[in-house]
C-alpha positions in Angstrom: 161.2 137.8 -99.5 164.6 138.5 -101.6 167.8 139.8 -101.3 169.5 142.0 -103.7 173.0 141.5 -105.0 174.7 144.0 -106.4 178.8 144.0 -108.3 178.3 140.8 -109.6 179.5 142.6 -113.1 182.8 144.1 -110.8 183.7 140.6 -109.8 183.4 139.0 -113.1 185.8 142.0 -114.8 188.2 141.1 -112.0 187.9 137.4 -112.5 188.7 138.5 -116.3 191.6 140.4 -115.7 193.4 138.1 -113.0 192.7 135.4 -116.1 194.6 137.3 -118.5 197.3 138.1 -116.6 197.6 134.6 -115.5 197.7 133.6 -119.2 200.6 135.8 -120.2 202.4 134.2 -116.9 202.3 131.2 -118.3 205.0 129.4 -119.7 208.7 129.5 -119.2 210.1 133.4 -118.2 213.6 134.3 -117.8 213.8 136.7 -115.1 217.3 139.4 -114.2 218.4 138.7 -111.0 218.0 142.3 -109.7 214.1 141.9 -110.7 214.0 138.8 -108.8 215.7 140.2 -106.1 214.1 143.4 -105.4 215.7 145.6 -102.4 212.4 145.3 -100.4 213.1 141.5 -100.9 216.8 141.5 -99.7 215.9 144.1 -97.1 213.1 141.7 -95.5 214.9 138.2 -95.9 218.6 139.0 -95.5 221.4 140.7 -94.6 222.0 143.0 -97.7 220.3 145.8 -100.0 221.1 144.0 -103.3 221.9 140.7 -104.6 225.4 142.4 -106.1 225.9 142.8 -102.2 225.2 139.4 -101.0 227.3 137.5 -104.2 230.2 140.2 -102.9 229.8 139.0 -99.2 229.5 135.4 -100.2 233.1 135.8 -102.1 231.6 134.4 -105.6 231.7 136.9 -108.7 228.1 136.5 -110.6 228.8 138.4 -114.1 226.9 135.3 -115.7 224.8 132.5 -115.7 227.9 130.3 -115.8 229.2 131.9 -112.8 226.5 131.4 -110.7 226.3 127.8 -111.7 229.7 127.4 -111.3 229.5 127.9 -107.3 229.9 124.8 -105.3 225.8 124.4 -103.9 226.7 123.2 -100.1 229.2 126.1 -99.8 226.9 128.8 -101.3 224.2 126.8 -99.1 226.0 127.6 -96.2 226.4 131.1 -96.7 222.5 131.4 -97.6 221.5 130.0 -94.3 224.1 132.0 -92.0 223.0 135.7 -93.9 219.5 135.1 -95.0 215.9 133.5 -93.8 216.6 130.3 -96.0 217.9 127.3 -95.3 219.1 127.3 -99.5 220.1 129.6 -102.5 216.7 127.1 -104.0 214.3 127.9 -101.5 215.8 131.6 -101.7 214.7 131.9 -105.5 211.1 130.2 -105.3 210.5 132.3 -102.6 211.8 135.8 -104.9 209.8 133.9 -107.4 206.6 133.8 -105.7 206.9 136.7 -104.8 207.0 138.5 -108.1 204.6 136.2 -109.7 202.2 137.6 -107.5 202.9 140.8 -107.8 202.3 140.5 -111.6 199.0 138.1 -111.3 197.6 140.7 -108.6 198.5 143.6 -110.5 201.0 145.3 -108.1 203.7 145.4 -110.0 
């Protein structure tokens, strides 16, 4: 007595699509802060609706990568701890990056 398995062609096709998406994500990519920190991400994880609102409340003006790099790490991490679900700015960036990569990998964005 045998068991008939169907749908393997569909699974193989989906795995091929997943592999193609993964290959397109390899390497280094630049992402704008507003794209990285979506409204959904901000509302779920912070006291703010946008990354711009977070920067405004923190007292730092961020108009460029240099502005962001000039923020004192310890002071900003303290602000992040007090107004988000994260311990550090690095942790917050990592979580946002993971979310956006997962969406791109699995075709949700």
